[in-house]
Residue, then its C-alpha position, 0 to 999 in steps of 0.5 A: m466500520h459503516s457507522g464510522k464508530h470504530n474509524n481509528e481502529v481501521q487499518l489498510y495492508a497494502f501489498d502490491i502497487l500495480a501503478a504509480d505516476g501514471e506508469d503501469l508496474r504490473k510487468l515488473p517482477p514482484s520483487m521491484r513492485k515490492a520496493n516501489l511499494e515501500r518508497v511511496l508507504p510511510q514507515v508506520p510501526v507494526a503493533 
């Protein structure tokens, strides 16, 4: 990863969202945070 040689192979997995639009979401139940996360992430098929 440091060399940039394999940048096209790097994937980021988000599993929680703690803030959105300047609003602290940490006090929300996990199900609501998950719904917020699904709303902001692009729909990408899992390989």
